[in-house]
N, CA, C, O and the ligand as a Tripos MOL2 file, in Angstrom:
@<TRIPOS>MOLECULE
protein
  297   295    75     0     0
PROTEIN
NO_CHARGES

@<TRIPOS>ATOM
      1 N          76.5740 -113.9780  -77.8030 N.3       1 MET1
      2 CA         77.8910 -113.7720  -78.4390 C.3       1 MET1
      3 C          77.7410 -113.1070  -79.7780 C.2       1 MET1
      4 O          76.8670 -113.3170  -80.6190 O.2       1 MET1
      5 N          78.7930 -112.2320  -79.8290 N.am      2 ILE2
      6 CA         78.8970 -111.5480  -81.1930 C.3       2 ILE2
      7 C          80.1590 -111.7250  -81.9150 C.2       2 ILE2
      8 O          81.2020 -111.9950  -81.3190 O.2       2 ILE2
      9 N          80.0780 -111.5570  -83.3890 N.am      3 THR3
     10 CA         81.1370 -111.6910  -84.0240 C.3       3 THR3
     11 C          81.3840 -110.2090  -84.5450 C.2       3 THR3
     12 O          80.5140 -109.4520  -84.9750 O.2       3 THR3
     13 N          82.7870 -109.9360  -84.4190 N.am      4 ILE4
     14 CA         83.3220 -108.4750  -84.7960 C.3       4 ILE4
     15 C          84.0720 -108.8600  -86.0090 C.2       4 ILE4
     16 O          84.7790 -109.8640  -86.1030 O.2       4 ILE4
     17 N          83.8640 -107.9980  -86.9100 N.am      5 LYS5
     18 CA         84.4190 -108.0960  -88.3930 C.3       5 LYS5
     19 C          85.0120 -106.9130  -88.7700 C.2       5 LYS5
     20 O          84.4900 -105.8530  -88.4250 O.2       5 LYS5
     21 N          86.2250 -106.9300  -89.5560 N.am      6 CYS6
     22 CA         86.7770 -105.6940  -90.0130 C.3       6 CYS6
     23 C          85.7950 -104.9570  -91.1510 C.2       6 CYS6
     24 O          85.1680 -105.5920  -91.9990 O.2       6 CYS6
     25 N          85.7780 -103.7340  -91.0370 N.am      7 ALA7
     26 CA         84.7890 -102.9280  -91.8800 C.3       7 ALA7
     27 C          85.2270 -102.7070  -93.3120 C.2       7 ALA7
     28 O          84.4940 -102.3370  -94.2290 O.2       7 ALA7
     29 N          86.5190 -102.9810  -93.3800 N.am      8 LYS8
     30 CA         87.4380 -102.9820  -94.6820 C.3       8 LYS8
     31 C          87.3950 -104.0890  -95.4420 C.2       8 LYS8
     32 O          87.0650 -104.0100  -96.6250 O.2       8 LYS8
     33 N          87.7460 -105.3460  -94.8190 N.am      9 CYS9
     34 CA         88.0500 -106.4580  -95.7330 C.3       9 CYS9
     35 C          86.9160 -107.5150  -95.4750 C.2       9 CYS9
     36 O          86.5000 -108.2850  -96.3400 O.2       9 CYS9
     37 N          86.4630 -107.4540  -94.1570 N.am     10 GLY10
     38 CA         85.1520 -108.2280  -93.8420 C.3      10 GLY10
     39 C          85.8120 -109.5410  -92.9760 C.2      10 GLY10
     40 O          85.0900 -110.3740  -92.4290 O.2      10 GLY10
     41 N          87.0100 -109.5800  -92.9470 N.am     11 ASP11
     42 CA         87.6230 -110.7210  -91.9120 C.3      11 ASP11
     43 C          86.9970 -110.6310  -90.7120 C.2      11 ASP11
     44 O          86.6080 -109.5430  -90.2870 O.2      11 ASP11
     45 N          86.8180 -111.8930  -89.9690 N.am     12 LYS12
     46 CA         86.4470 -112.0150  -88.7950 C.3      12 LYS12
     47 C          87.4670 -111.6830  -87.6540 C.2      12 LYS12
     48 O          88.4810 -112.3730  -87.5440 O.2      12 LYS12
     49 N          87.2340 -110.7090  -86.8580 N.am     13 LEU13
     50 CA         88.4910 -110.3840  -85.8020 C.3      13 LEU13
     51 C          88.2630 -110.9180  -84.3810 C.2      13 LEU13
     52 O          89.1970 -111.3270  -83.6910 O.2      13 LEU13
     53 N          87.0220 -110.8980  -83.9790 N.am     14 LEU14
     54 CA         86.7860 -111.2970  -82.3660 C.3      14 LEU14
     55 C          85.5290 -111.8660  -82.3650 C.2      14 LEU14
     56 O          84.6000 -111.5020  -83.0870 O.2      14 LEU14
     57 N          85.4960 -112.8760  -81.4460 N.am     15 ARG15
     58 CA         84.2200 -113.2630  -80.9500 C.3      15 ARG15
     59 C          84.0370 -113.0250  -79.6210 C.2      15 ARG15
     60 O          84.7590 -113.6030  -78.8090 O.2      15 ARG15
     61 N          82.9890 -112.0910  -79.1840 N.am     16 TYR16
     62 CA         82.8730 -111.6370  -77.9020 C.3      16 TYR16
     63 C          81.7350 -111.5880  -77.2180 C.2      16 TYR16
     64 O          80.7250 -111.4160  -77.9010 O.2      16 TYR16
     65 N          81.5900 -111.7000  -75.9450 N.am     17 LYS17
     66 CA         80.4450 -111.6790  -75.1870 C.3      17 LYS17
     67 C          80.0390 -110.3590  -74.7280 C.2      17 LYS17
     68 O          80.5210 -109.8300  -73.7260 O.2      17 LYS17
     69 N          79.0940 -109.7990  -75.5160 N.am     18 LYS18
     70 CA         78.8010 -108.4260  -75.1270 C.3      18 LYS18
     71 C          77.5730 -108.4570  -74.2010 C.2      18 LYS18
     72 O          76.5580 -109.0990  -74.4690 O.2      18 LYS18
     73 N          77.7510 -107.6610  -73.0100 N.am     19 ILE19
     74 CA         76.6620 -107.7000  -72.0600 C.3      19 ILE19
     75 C          75.9580 -106.4820  -72.1980 C.2      19 ILE19
     76 O          76.7120 -105.5160  -72.3180 O.2      19 ILE19
     77 N          74.6830 -106.2090  -72.2190 N.am     20 GLY20
     78 CA         73.9860 -105.1190  -72.3060 C.3      20 GLY20
     79 C          73.7330 -104.6050  -73.7140 C.2      20 GLY20
     80 O          74.2840 -105.0960  -74.6990 O.2      20 GLY20
     81 N          72.9090 -103.6350  -73.7620 N.am     21 LYS21
     82 CA         72.6310 -102.9650  -75.2660 C.3      21 LYS21
     83 C          73.7030 -101.7900  -75.3830 C.2      21 LYS21
     84 O          74.4950 -101.4850  -74.4920 O.2      21 LYS21
     85 N          73.6000 -101.2170  -76.5590 N.am     22 GLY22
     86 CA         74.4620 -100.0580  -76.8020 C.3      22 GLY22
     87 C          75.6650 -100.2700  -77.7810 C.2      22 GLY22
     88 O          75.7460 -101.3700  -78.3260 O.2      22 GLY22
     89 N          76.4790  -99.4440  -78.0160 N.am     23 LYS23
     90 CA         77.5540  -99.3840  -78.8360 C.3      23 LYS23
     91 C          78.5410 -100.5610  -78.3300 C.2      23 LYS23
     92 O          78.3680 -101.0360  -77.2080 O.2      23 LYS23
     93 N          79.4430 -100.9640  -79.0610 N.am     24 ILE24
     94 CA         80.6780 -101.7120  -78.5640 C.3      24 ILE24
     95 C          81.7480 -100.5070  -78.3640 C.2      24 ILE24
     96 O          82.1440  -99.9310  -79.3770 O.2      24 ILE24
     97 N          82.0780 -100.2320  -77.4880 N.am     25 LEU25
     98 CA         83.0750  -99.1130  -77.1380 C.3      25 LEU25
     99 C          84.4280  -99.6960  -76.4920 C.2      25 LEU25
    100 O          85.5610  -99.2150  -76.5350 O.2      25 LEU25
    101 N          84.0290 -100.7240  -75.9570 N.am     26 ARG26
    102 CA         85.1780 -101.6300  -75.2400 C.3      26 ARG26
    103 C          84.9520 -103.0220  -75.3220 C.2      26 ARG26
    104 O          83.8160 -103.4530  -75.1260 O.2      26 ARG26
    105 N          86.1650 -104.0020  -75.6650 N.am     27 CYS27
    106 CA         85.9280 -105.3500  -75.6100 C.3      27 CYS27
    107 C          86.8280 -105.7290  -74.3620 C.2      27 CYS27
    108 O          88.0310 -105.4900  -74.4660 O.2      27 CYS27
    109 N          86.3840 -106.2640  -73.2620 N.am     28 TYR28
    110 CA         87.0930 -106.6320  -72.2960 C.3      28 TYR28
    111 C          87.6690 -107.8720  -72.4570 C.2      28 TYR28
    112 O          86.9760 -108.7250  -73.0120 O.2      28 TYR28
    113 N          88.8230 -108.1790  -72.0830 N.am     29 PHE29
    114 CA         89.6990 -109.3400  -72.3480 C.3      29 PHE29
    115 C          89.1200 -110.5570  -71.9910 C.2      29 PHE29
    116 O          89.2820 -111.5480  -72.7030 O.2      29 PHE29
    117 N          88.3900 -110.5910  -70.8510 N.am     30 ASP30
    118 CA         87.8190 -111.8680  -70.2190 C.3      30 ASP30
    119 C          86.5660 -112.3390  -70.8800 C.2      30 ASP30
    120 O          85.9200 -113.3500  -70.6080 O.2      30 ASP30
    121 N          86.3240 -111.4080  -71.8240 N.am     31 ARG31
    122 CA         85.0670 -111.9880  -72.7570 C.3      31 ARG31
    123 C          85.2050 -111.9330  -74.0100 C.2      31 ARG31
    124 O          84.2470 -111.7390  -74.7580 O.2      31 ARG31
    125 N          86.4530 -112.1010  -74.4300 N.am     32 ILE32
    126 CA         87.0020 -112.3200  -75.8660 C.3      32 ILE32
    127 C          87.2220 -113.8640  -75.8570 C.2      32 ILE32
    128 O          87.9830 -114.4800  -75.1110 O.2      32 ILE32
    129 N          86.4660 -114.3370  -76.7630 N.am     33 PHE33
    130 CA         86.5350 -115.9290  -77.0500 C.3      33 PHE33
    131 C          87.4570 -116.5580  -78.1760 C.2      33 PHE33
    132 O          87.9140 -117.6900  -78.3310 O.2      33 PHE33
    133 N          87.5580 -115.3120  -78.9430 N.am     34 GLU34
    134 CA         88.5100 -115.6130  -80.1920 C.3      34 GLU34
    135 C          89.1990 -114.5650  -80.7500 C.2      34 GLU34
    136 O          88.5280 -113.5520  -80.9500 O.2      34 GLU34
    137 N          90.1850 -114.5410  -81.0090 N.am     35 ASP35
    138 CA         91.0870 -113.0610  -81.2480 C.3      35 ASP35
    139 C          91.9520 -113.4780  -82.3210 C.2      35 ASP35
    140 O          92.8750 -114.2760  -82.1610 O.2      35 ASP35
    141 N          91.5520 -112.7610  -83.7680 N.am     36 LYS36
    142 CA         92.5030 -112.8370  -84.7040 C.3      36 LYS36
    143 C          93.0860 -111.8710  -85.2060 C.2      36 LYS36
    144 O          93.6150 -111.8780  -86.3170 O.2      36 LYS36
    145 N          93.0400 -110.7530  -84.2800 N.am     37 THR37
    146 CA         93.5830 -109.4310  -84.5650 C.3      37 THR37
    147 C          95.1260 -109.5680  -84.5200 C.2      37 THR37
    148 O          95.7360 -110.5850  -84.1900 O.2      37 THR37
    149 N          95.7290 -108.2320  -84.9530 N.am     38 VAL38
    150 CA         97.1250 -108.2900  -84.8670 C.3      38 VAL38
    151 C          97.3770 -106.9280  -83.8570 C.2      38 VAL38
    152 O          96.7710 -105.8620  -83.9640 O.2      38 VAL38
    153 N          98.4180 -107.2460  -82.8650 N.am     39 LYS39
    154 CA         98.7200 -106.3790  -82.2310 C.3      39 LYS39
    155 C         100.3660 -105.7190  -82.3260 C.2      39 LYS39
    156 O         101.3630 -106.4380  -82.3980 O.2      39 LYS39
    157 N         100.3930 -104.3470  -82.3090 N.am     40 LYS40
    158 CA        101.5230 -103.7320  -82.6240 C.3      40 LYS40
    159 C         101.5790 -102.4250  -81.8260 C.2      40 LYS40
    160 O         100.6770 -101.5920  -81.9140 O.2      40 LYS40
    161 N         102.7280 -102.2500  -80.9920 N.am     41 ASP41
    162 CA        102.7330 -100.9300  -80.3020 C.3      41 ASP41
    163 C         101.4530 -100.6360  -79.5170 C.2      41 ASP41
    164 O         100.9700  -99.5180  -79.6950 O.2      41 ASP41
    165 N         100.7780 -101.5400  -78.6040 N.am     42 GLY42
    166 CA         99.5960 -101.1520  -77.9090 C.3      42 GLY42
    167 C          98.4680 -100.9510  -78.9310 C.2      42 GLY42
    168 O          97.3900 -100.5620  -78.4810 O.2      42 GLY42
    169 N          98.5690 -101.1430  -80.1020 N.am     43 LYS43
    170 CA         97.3150 -100.8520  -81.0910 C.3      43 LYS43
    171 C          96.8100 -102.1560  -81.3970 C.2      43 LYS43
    172 O          97.4160 -103.1770  -81.0710 O.2      43 LYS43
    173 N          95.4870 -102.1580  -82.1440 N.am     44 VAL44
    174 CA         94.9970 -103.6660  -82.4420 C.3      44 VAL44
    175 C          94.6980 -103.2830  -83.9560 C.2      44 VAL44
    176 O          94.1330 -102.2260  -84.2370 O.2      44 VAL44
    177 N          95.0690 -104.1150  -84.8270 N.am     45 TYR45
    178 CA         94.7860 -103.9760  -86.1550 C.3      45 TYR45
    179 C          94.2620 -105.3420  -86.7090 C.2      45 TYR45
    180 O          94.3770 -106.3960  -86.0840 O.2      45 TYR45
    181 N          93.7160 -105.2360  -87.8510 N.am     46 CYS46
    182 CA         93.3170 -106.3990  -88.6650 C.3      46 CYS46
    183 C          94.3450 -106.8820  -89.4640 C.2      46 CYS46
    184 O          95.2110 -106.0550  -89.7490 O.2      46 CYS46
    185 N          94.4710 -108.0100  -89.8980 N.am     47 LYS47
    186 CA         95.4620 -108.2850  -90.9620 C.3      47 LYS47
    187 C          95.7050 -107.5760  -91.9970 C.2      47 LYS47
    188 O          96.8560 -107.5280  -92.4320 O.2      47 LYS47
    189 N          94.6560 -106.8690  -92.6130 N.am     48 CYS48
    190 CA         94.6550 -105.9480  -93.7460 C.3      48 CYS48
    191 C          95.3340 -104.5710  -93.4710 C.2      48 CYS48
    192 O          95.6690 -103.7370  -94.3130 O.2      48 CYS48
    193 N          95.4530 -104.5140  -92.2540 N.am     49 GLY49
    194 CA         96.2420 -103.1930  -91.4800 C.3      49 GLY49
    195 C          95.1810 -102.0370  -91.0970 C.2      49 GLY49
    196 O          95.5540 -100.9340  -90.6960 O.2      49 GLY49
    197 N          93.7380 -102.4120  -91.2680 N.am     50 ASN50
    198 CA         92.8700 -101.4490  -90.8720 C.3      50 ASN50
    199 C          92.8810 -101.4360  -89.2710 C.2      50 ASN50
    200 O          92.7850 -102.4800  -88.6260 O.2      50 ASN50
    201 N          93.0090 -100.1440  -88.6640 N.am     51 PHE51
    202 CA         93.0300  -99.8950  -87.2660 C.3      51 PHE51
    203 C          91.5940 -100.2820  -86.6020 C.2      51 PHE51
    204 O          90.5000  -99.9500  -87.0580 O.2      51 PHE51
    205 N          91.8250 -101.0520  -85.4350 N.am     52 ILE52
    206 CA         90.5360 -101.4690  -84.9940 C.3      52 ILE52
    207 C          90.5590 -100.8050  -83.4210 C.2      52 ILE52
    208 O          89.4510 -100.3880  -83.0830 O.2      52 ILE52
    209 N          91.4870 -100.6610  -82.5470 N.am     53 GLY53
    210 CA         91.5230 -100.1130  -81.4260 C.3      53 GLY53
    211 C          92.6160 -100.0100  -80.7240 C.2      53 GLY53
    212 O          93.6610 -100.3430  -81.2820 O.2      53 GLY53
    213 N          92.6570  -99.5870  -79.5030 N.am     54 VAL54
    214 CA         93.8780  -99.4740  -78.5010 C.3      54 VAL54
    215 C          93.8070 -100.2390  -77.5520 C.2      54 VAL54
    216 O          92.7020 -100.5370  -77.0980 O.2      54 VAL54
    217 N          94.9270 -100.7240  -77.0410 N.am     55 TYR55
    218 CA         94.9850 -101.7060  -76.0570 C.3      55 TYR55
    219 C          94.9280 -100.8520  -74.8230 C.2      55 TYR55
    220 O          95.6340  -99.8440  -74.7810 O.2      55 TYR55
    221 N          94.1100 -101.1850  -73.7650 N.am     56 GLU56
    222 CA         94.2090 -100.4220  -72.5060 C.3      56 GLU56
    223 C          94.4600 -101.7310  -71.3890 C.2      56 GLU56
    224 O          94.7740 -102.8900  -71.6630 O.2      56 GLU56
    225 N          94.2210 -101.1520  -70.1250 N.am     57 LYS57
    226 CA         94.6410 -102.1220  -69.0180 C.3      57 LYS57
    227 C          93.9380 -103.7330  -69.3610 C.2      57 LYS57
    228 O          94.5570 -104.7860  -69.5150 O.2      57 LYS57
    229 N          92.7280 -103.5460  -69.4070 N.am     58 ASN58
    230 CA         91.9280 -104.8860  -69.5980 C.3      58 ASN58
    231 C          90.8790 -104.9370  -70.5420 C.2      58 ASN58
    232 O          89.9440 -105.7380  -70.5460 O.2      58 ASN58
    233 N          91.1010 -104.0250  -71.3400 N.am     59 TYR59
    234 CA         90.0880 -104.2030  -72.5280 C.3      59 TYR59
    235 C          90.7110 -103.4760  -73.7110 C.2      59 TYR59
    236 O          91.7280 -102.8170  -73.4950 O.2      59 TYR59
    237 N          90.1790 -103.5310  -75.0060 N.am     60 ILE60
    238 CA         90.4930 -102.8820  -76.0070 C.3      60 ILE60
    239 C          89.5750 -101.9290  -76.2270 C.2      60 ILE60
    240 O          88.4010 -102.3000  -76.1900 O.2      60 ILE60
    241 N          89.8450 -100.5660  -76.4920 N.am     61 LYS61
    242 CA         89.1080  -99.3710  -76.8090 C.3      61 LYS61
    243 C          88.7190  -99.4930  -78.3250 C.2      61 LYS61
    244 O          89.6360  -99.3080  -79.1250 O.2      61 LYS61
    245 N          87.5960  -99.7540  -78.7690 N.am     62 MET62
    246 CA         87.2940  -99.9310  -80.0190 C.3      62 MET62
    247 C          86.9860  -98.7450  -80.9430 C.2      62 MET62
    248 O          86.0060  -98.0340  -80.7200 O.2      62 MET62
    249 N          87.8870  -98.5030  -82.0740 N.am     63 ARG63
    250 CA         87.5360  -97.5750  -82.9010 C.3      63 ARG63
    251 C          86.2310  -97.8210  -83.6570 C.2      63 ARG63
    252 O          86.0630  -98.8190  -84.3580 O.2      63 ARG63
    253 N          85.2610  -96.8060  -83.4710 N.am     64 GLN64
    254 CA         84.0200  -97.0600  -84.0130 C.3      64 GLN64
    255 C          84.1960  -96.9860  -85.6660 C.2      64 GLN64
    256 O          85.2810  -96.6240  -86.1210 O.2      64 GLN64
    257 N          83.2580  -97.2880  -86.4210 N.am     65 LYS65
    258 CA         83.4210  -97.3960  -87.6520 C.3      65 LYS65
    259 C          84.3820  -98.1910  -88.7140 C.2      65 LYS65
    260 O          84.2890  -98.3260  -89.9340 O.2      65 LYS65
    261 N          85.3490  -98.6670  -87.7560 N.am     66 ASN66
    262 CA         86.2770  -99.4460  -88.3910 C.3      66 ASN66
    263 C          86.0440 -101.0680  -88.3820 C.2      66 ASN66
    264 O          86.7890 -101.8990  -88.9030 O.2      66 ASN66
    265 N          84.7570 -101.3330  -87.6220 N.am     67 PHE67
    266 CA         84.6020 -102.7130  -87.6440 C.3      67 PHE67
    267 C          82.9410 -102.6390  -87.6210 C.2      67 PHE67
    268 O          82.2190 -101.6760  -87.3620 O.2      67 PHE67
    269 N          82.6030 -103.9720  -87.9770 N.am     68 THR68
    270 CA         81.1270 -104.3030  -88.1550 C.3      68 THR68
    271 C          80.7970 -105.5180  -87.0990 C.2      68 THR68
    272 O          81.7150 -106.2050  -86.6520 O.2      68 THR68
    273 N          79.6050 -105.7090  -86.7790 N.am     69 PHE69
    274 CA         79.4720 -106.9040  -85.9810 C.3      69 PHE69
    275 C          78.0480 -107.4850  -86.4330 C.2      69 PHE69
    276 O          77.2070 -106.9520  -87.1560 O.2      69 PHE69
    277 N          78.0250 -108.5620  -85.8830 N.am     70 SER70
    278 CA         76.5690 -109.4740  -85.9920 C.3      70 SER70
    279 C          76.3790 -110.6280  -84.8250 C.2      70 SER70
    280 O          77.3570 -111.1210  -84.2630 O.2      70 SER70
    281 N          75.3060 -110.9270  -84.5850 N.am     71 GLY71
    282 CA         75.2200 -111.7660  -83.3470 C.3      71 GLY71
    283 C          74.1550 -111.2560  -82.2890 C.2      71 GLY71
    284 O          73.4930 -110.2450  -82.5280 O.2      71 GLY71
    285 N          74.0310 -111.8400  -81.3330 N.am     72 LYS72
    286 CA         73.2040 -111.5220  -80.4000 C.3      72 LYS72
    287 C          73.9930 -111.1080  -79.1100 C.2      72 LYS72
    288 O          74.9270 -111.7650  -78.6510 O.2      72 LYS72
    289 N          73.5330 -110.0010  -78.6080 N.am     73 PHE73
    290 CA         73.9360 -109.4040  -77.1300 C.3      73 PHE73
    291 C          73.5700 -110.3790  -76.0350 C.2      73 PHE73
    292 O          72.4560 -110.8990  -75.9540 O.2      73 PHE73
    293 N          74.4670 -110.5770  -75.2810 N.am     74 ASP74
    294 CA         74.1490 -111.5990  -73.9200 C.3      74 ASP74
    295 C          73.3150 -110.8260  -73.0430 C.2      74 ASP74
    296 O          72.9260 -111.3060  -71.9780 O.2      74 ASP74
    297 ZN         90.5820 -106.0620  -92.7080 Zn       75 ZN75
@<TRIPOS>BOND
     1     1     2 1
     2     2     3 1
     3     3     4 2
     4     3     5 am
     5     5     6 1
     6     6     7 1
     7     7     8 2
     8     7     9 am
     9     9    10 1
    10    10    11 1
    11    11    12 2
    12    11    13 am
    13    13    14 1
    14    14    15 1
    15    15    16 2
    16    15    17 am
    17    17    18 1
    18    18    19 1
    19    19    20 2
    20    19    21 am
    21    21    22 1
    22    22    23 1
    23    23    24 2
    24    23    25 am
    25    25    26 1
    26    26    27 1
    27    27    28 2
    28    27    29 am
    29    29    30 1
    30    30    31 1
    31    31    32 2
    32    31    33 am
    33    33    34 1
    34    34    35 1
    35    35    36 2
    36    35    37 am
    37    37    38 1
    38    38    39 1
    39    39    40 2
    40    39    41 am
    41    41    42 1
    42    42    43 1
    43    43    44 2
    44    43    45 am
    45    45    46 1
    46    46    47 1
    47    47    48 2
    48    47    49 am
    49    49    50 1
    50    50    51 1
    51    51    52 2
    52    51    53 am
    53    53    54 1
    54    54    55 1
    55    55    56 2
    56    55    57 am
    57    57    58 1
    58    58    59 1
    59    59    60 2
    60    59    61 am
    61    61    62 1
    62    62    63 1
    63    63    64 2
    64    63    65 am
    65    65    66 1
    66    66    67 1
    67    67    68 2
    68    67    69 am
    69    69    70 1
    70    70    71 1
    71    71    72 2
    72    71    73 am
    73    73    74 1
    74    74    75 1
    75    75    76 2
    76    75    77 am
    77    77    78 1
    78    78    79 1
    79    79    80 2
    80    79    81 am
    81    81    82 1
    82    82    83 1
    83    83    84 2
    84    83    85 am
    85    85    86 1
    86    86    87 1
    87    87    88 2
    88    87    89 am
    89    89    90 1
    90    90    91 1
    91    91    92 2
    92    91    93 am
    93    93    94 1
    94    94    95 1
    95    95    96 2
    96    95    97 am
    97    97    98 1
    98    98    99 1
    99    99   100 2
   100    99   101 am
   101   101   102 1
   102   102   103 1
   103   103   104 2
   104   103   105 am
   105   105   106 1
   106   106   107 1
   107   107   108 2
   108   107   109 am
   109   109   110 1
   110   110   111 1
   111   111   112 2
   112   111   113 am
   113   113   114 1
   114   114   115 1
   115   115   116 2
   116   115   117 am
   117   117   118 1
   118   118   119 1
   119   119   120 2
   120   119   121 am
   121   121   122 1
   122   122   123 1
   123   123   124 2
   124   123   125 am
   125   125   126 1
   126   126   127 1
   127   127   128 2
   128   127   129 am
   129   129   130 1
   130   130   131 1
   131   131   132 2
   132   131   133 am
   133   133   134 1
   134   134   135 1
   135   135   136 2
   136   135   137 am
   137   137   138 1
   138   138   139 1
   139   139   140 2
   140   139   141 am
   141   141   142 1
   142   142   143 1
   143   143   144 2
   144   143   145 am
   145   145   146 1
   146   146   147 1
   147   147   148 2
   148   147   149 am
   149   149   150 1
   150   150   151 1
   151   151   152 2
   152   151   153 am
   153   153   154 1
   154   154   155 1
   155   155   156 2
   156   155   157 am
   157   157   158 1
   158   158   159 1
   159   159   160 2
   160   159   161 am
   161   161   162 1
   162   162   163 1
   163   163   164 2
   164   163   165 am
   165   165   166 1
   166   166   167 1
   167   167   168 2
   168   167   169 am
   169   169   170 1
   170   170   171 1
   171   171   172 2
   172   171   173 am
   173   173   174 1
   174   174   175 1
   175   175   176 2
   176   175   177 am
   177   177   178 1
   178   178   179 1
   179   179   180 2
   180   179   181 am
   181   181   182 1
   182   182   183 1
   183   183   184 2
   184   183   185 am
   185   185   186 1
   186   186   187 1
   187   187   188 2
   188   187   189 am
   189   189   190 1
   190   190   191 1
   191   191   192 2
   192   191   193 am
   193   193   194 1
   194   194   195 1
   195   195   196 2
   196   195   197 am
   197   197   198 1
   198   198   199 1
   199   199   200 2
   200   199   201 am
   201   201   202 1
   202   202   203 1
   203   203   204 2
   204   203   205 am
   205   205   206 1
   206   206   207 1
   207   207   208 2
   208   207   209 am
   209   209   210 1
   210   210   211 1
   211   211   212 2
   212   211   213 am
   213   213   214 1
   214   214   215 1
   215   215   216 2
   216   215   217 am
   217   217   218 1
   218   218   219 1
   219   219   220 2
   220   219   221 am
   221   221   222 1
   222   222   223 1
   223   223   224 2
   224   223   225 am
   225   225   226 1
   226   226   227 1
   227   227   228 2
   228   227   229 am
   229   229   230 1
   230   230   231 1
   231   231   232 2
   232   231   233 am
   233   233   234 1
   234   234   235 1
   235   235   236 2
   236   235   237 am
   237   237   238 1
   238   238   239 1
   239   239   240 2
   240   239   241 am
   241   241   242 1
   242   242   243 1
   243   243   244 2
   244   243   245 am
   245   245   246 1
   246   246   247 1
   247   247   248 2
   248   247   249 am
   249   249   250 1
   250   250   251 1
   251   251   252 2
   252   251   253 am
   253   253   254 1
   254   254   255 1
   255   255   256 2
   256   255   257 am
   257   257   258 1
   258   258   259 1
   259   259   260 2
   260   259   261 am
   261   261   262 1
   262   262   263 1
   263   263   264 2
   264   263   265 am
   265   265   266 1
   266   266   267 1
   267   267   268 2
   268   267   269 am
   269   269   270 1
   270   270   271 1
   271   271   272 2
   272   271   273 am
   273   273   274 1
   274   274   275 1
   275   275   276 2
   276   275   277 am
   277   277   278 1
   278   278   279 1
   279   279   280 2
   280   279   281 am
   281   281   282 1
   282   282   283 1
   283   283   284 2
   284   283   285 am
   285   285   286 1
   286   286   287 1
   287   287   288 2
   288   287   289 am
   289   289   290 1
   290   290   291 1
   291   291   292 2
   292   291   293 am
   293   293   294 1
   294   294   295 1
   295   295   296 2
@<TRIPOS>SUBSTRUCTURE
     1 MET1         2 RESIDUE 1 A MET
     2 ILE2         6 RESIDUE 1 A ILE
     3 THR3        10 RESIDUE 1 A THR
     4 ILE4        14 RESIDUE 1 A ILE
     5 LYS5        18 RESIDUE 1 A LYS
     6 CYS6        22 RESIDUE 1 A CYS
     7 ALA7        26 RESIDUE 1 A ALA
     8 LYS8        30 RESIDUE 1 A LYS
     9 CYS9        34 RESIDUE 1 A CYS
    10 GLY10       38 RESIDUE 1 A GLY
    11 ASP11       42 RESIDUE 1 A ASP
    12 LYS12       46 RESIDUE 1 A LYS
    13 LEU13       50 RESIDUE 1 A LEU
    14 LEU14       54 RESIDUE 1 A LEU
    15 ARG15       58 RESIDUE 1 A ARG
    16 TYR16       62 RESIDUE 1 A TYR
    17 LYS17       66 RESIDUE 1 A LYS
    18 LYS18       70 RESIDUE 1 A LYS
    19 ILE19       74 RESIDUE 1 A ILE
    20 GLY20       78 RESIDUE 1 A GLY
    21 LYS21       82 RESIDUE 1 A LYS
    22 GLY22       86 RESIDUE 1 A GLY
    23 LYS23       90 RESIDUE 1 A LYS
    24 ILE24       94 RESIDUE 1 A ILE
    25 LEU25       98 RESIDUE 1 A LEU
    26 ARG26      102 RESIDUE 1 A ARG
    27 CYS27      106 RESIDUE 1 A CYS
    28 TYR28      110 RESIDUE 1 A TYR
    29 PHE29      114 RESIDUE 1 A PHE
    30 ASP30      118 RESIDUE 1 A ASP
    31 ARG31      122 RESIDUE 1 A ARG
    32 ILE32      126 RESIDUE 1 A ILE
    33 PHE33      130 RESIDUE 1 A PHE
    34 GLU34      134 RESIDUE 1 A GLU
    35 ASP35      138 RESIDUE 1 A ASP
    36 LYS36      142 RESIDUE 1 A LYS
    37 THR37      146 RESIDUE 1 A THR
    38 VAL38      150 RESIDUE 1 A VAL
    39 LYS39      154 RESIDUE 1 A LYS
    40 LYS40      158 RESIDUE 1 A LYS
    41 ASP41      162 RESIDUE 1 A ASP
    42 GLY42      166 RESIDUE 1 A GLY
    43 LYS43      170 RESIDUE 1 A LYS
    44 VAL44      174 RESIDUE 1 A VAL
    45 TYR45      178 RESIDUE 1 A TYR
    46 CYS46      182 RESIDUE 1 A CYS
    47 LYS47      186 RESIDUE 1 A LYS
    48 CYS48      190 RESIDUE 1 A CYS
    49 GLY49      194 RESIDUE 1 A GLY
    50 ASN50      198 RESIDUE 1 A ASN
    51 PHE51      202 RESIDUE 1 A PHE
    52 ILE52      206 RESIDUE 1 A ILE
    53 GLY53      210 RESIDUE 1 A GLY
    54 VAL54      214 RESIDUE 1 A VAL
    55 TYR55      218 RESIDUE 1 A TYR
    56 GLU56      222 RESIDUE 1 A GLU
    57 LYS57      226 RESIDUE 1 A LYS
    58 ASN58      230 RESIDUE 1 A ASN
    59 TYR59      234 RESIDUE 1 A TYR
    60 ILE60      238 RESIDUE 1 A ILE
    61 LYS61      242 RESIDUE 1 A LYS
    62 MET62      246 RESIDUE 1 A MET
    63 ARG63      250 RESIDUE 1 A ARG
    64 GLN64      254 RESIDUE 1 A GLN
    65 LYS65      258 RESIDUE 1 A LYS
    66 ASN66      262 RESIDUE 1 A ASN
    67 PHE67      266 RESIDUE 1 A PHE
    68 THR68      270 RESIDUE 1 A THR
    69 PHE69      274 RESIDUE 1 A PHE
    70 SER70      278 RESIDUE 1 A SER
    71 GLY71      282 RESIDUE 1 A GLY
    72 LYS72      286 RESIDUE 1 A LYS
    73 PHE73      290 RESIDUE 1 A PHE
    74 ASP74      294 RESIDUE 1 A ASP
    75 ZN75       297 GROUP 0 **** ****
């Protein structure tokens, strides 16, 4: 499980079960265990207003550099 945080304010945004190595390009809804993001017009933001990603059919397309993460990949 990894914790995804806002790169701007450091707030926790998502707890996510990441499978496999590599960048976090997408966060699939069925692997998100905690979600503190703000959704507006199909987009995902931190409470501070930082743009995190775009809502797609079954995942969030993550905006690189706007978030950081810690924890272990599953
Ligand atoms: Zn933030």
